[in-house]
Residue, then its C-alpha position, 0 to 999 in steps of 0.5 A: m514528532h510531527l518534524i520527522n520526515a516519515d514516509l510509511h507507505c511505498h512498493s518494492t519489486r517483491s509486489d508491484g514496485t520497480l525498485a528493489p528493498q534496497a534502492l527504495a531504502s537508498r532513494a529514501k535516504a536521498g530523499g530526506v526520510d528519517l523514518w521509513a516502511l516498505t509496505d509490499h502488497d500482501e507480501l513480507g518477503g522484502q522486509a529482512a531486506a529492507a531492514q538491512a538496507a536501513r540499518d547500513l544506511g543509517l536510516s530508522w524503519l518500521s515493518g511494514v505490509e499493505i493489506s487487500v480487503t474487500f468492504a461494502g464491494e470495494t477493495v480497500h488497502i489496510v496497512g500495517l505498521g511495527f509488527d512482527i514480521d514472524d508472526p504465525a497468524l499474520v504470515e498465514g493470513l497473507a498467504r491466504t490472501r494472496a492465493g487467488r491472485l495468480q488465477r485472476a491474473r488469468d482471467m484478466a489476460e483473457g478478458l482482455a484478449r476477448v477486445g483484441i489484445t492478446g498475449a497479455f498474461d506473459g507480457a505482465q508476467r515480464y514486470v513481475g519481480n514476485p510470481g505469486l504477486v501478479s497484479r493489474t500495475h504488471f498488466a498496465r506496464w505492459l499495455v503502455e510498453t506495447g503502445v496499447c495506452s500512452d500512460t498507466g492512467a490511460v490503462f486504467r481508465r480503459y481497461l482495468t477498472p470496473g465495468k472495463p475489459g480487463y477488470v476482474d473482481h477478487r474477494w479479498a480478505g475481511l476488514g476485520d481479519a486484516v486488522r486482528w492480523i496486525t494488532g496480534a503480531g504487535g502492530i497498529a492498523v491504518i487505512a491506507h489513502p482514504g481519498r481513493y475509495r468510491f464510497t458513500p458518505t454513509e459507506e466510507y462513515a461504516l468503514f472508519s465505524e467498523f475499523k475502529a471497532h476491530g482494534g484498527e487506529g489508524v488513517e492515512v492523512m498525506t499520502g500521494s493520492h490525497v489532494l489538499g481537500d482529501a488530506r484536511k478531510y481525513a484530517d478532521m475524520a482522524t480527529e472525529f474517530d480518535l484516529l493516530a494520523s499516518r503519512g506516506s507517499d504510496f512510492h512505486s516508481p520513479g517513472e510512474s508516481r505522483t510523490d516522491l519518497g519523503a516529498l509529503p508535506g508534513l501532517p498537520d500538527a493537531l493530529r498525534p503521528v502514528w510513529e509517535a504510538l510506535a516509538h517502542r517498535v523503530q529499529h534505529p541506526a546505530p550511534 
């Protein structure tokens, strides 16, 4: 199972990626991916197209989503894999999670206007494939295009992180809610890119403990934002908390993402891959 090139974390134009689901599927196939999942933020609108594209390309596929939750004052992302995309509780929960994004975007634009950057809301909208899912990434792309910053990394350092102009906090779903929506729909919940969160060791331990208590079963060990030390750390935490290990590039765009689809190292042999537990949920191509 470790020899499968699985990429179970990426984003399309249905959230904050720049490629449509069909184009992502083609890129995954070209990158040698054997098992693929599209995990748009709080959104299932690309799943049917992703499933069809995977079938057409002969690519194995799992349903996926990345849910934004608030934990200890931080935004944490929980990936769901292998669930029923029509589950009513999941669909309703994601709709509630998306509901506050538009007002948040207007507030972000107002914050940028106060430091002399006007037109940000309309500018960000030019990059949005799904009007209900405008995000910081869309603002970042506009700020690069207009020459305010040289790249999206500089945007986040200067404007769109806590304490900087343009940052607006948002209250997302609860950790327990997100995990229950996923597991109630027959899927497995996974902590996404844990190395990105600015938690103290005590807060991080609490996150893993509460996640597990709510029924969470997996953690991303290999992901685009993890360096080697992160991968080793979270491999150890997967063992400590008896969690399944996941792997995903978190690919958003050819010009922005650090890691392309299919390009991650494999999981350590001692870990159990999440796709092994989801074998019954994988949509395989026709023979």
